Phi, psi and omega in degrees: 000133184284163185296332183288331186248005174299125181279143177292125183281085176257157182288156178293338180289322184287318173308315181296322179301319180279353176260359182279139178294327185297331181297314180293320179299313183291321179286352182249333188287315180296313183291330174290324177291330175286321177293325176299317181297316180284339179284326176299317180297307184286312184255351179094347180212160184284153176286321183226139178218080182294144171290150182279119176295333178285325175293322181291321180284313190262336182084002184243142179296147175251166183301344177266355182294139177084353179307309184294324171293318180301313186296316179302325176289324174297317176300330170295338183092013183258086192283328183290323183290321183294317179299313179294325177291316180204116178298337178274352185302325177291331175286319175295320177297321177301310183292323175293321182294313173302312175294319178299312174298329177284321180294312177300319171299317180294326174291325171297320181297311178306310180297320174300316177292324181291326172294312176298323180290321182293325179290316175299326181294311187295328182276355174297139181283000000 
């Protein structure tokens, strides 16, 4: 195997971590919500406002209804409006931020291991 195609010898657990779809979801959800908040602040309306599938199917609001708008309001610092839209929004935003930071930390650690491995491979005689 040539140096350019040599695989990084990582444990199966680490390799499995970065093939999970939740990692991609968490790394895109928080920035997308932040972008929505800034769009609301700058232009007066959100970029995206997807319909609730549970409400469409059942006709009743679900616990997540208004959560995107509420989190956008939290990003802007409008806590009262966020609580009125969805009382769970501060908890959900806190959880999203923790999970985002965790995934980002795992990505940084993986990149450092990859760089260390590549450096060690290039230094071999």
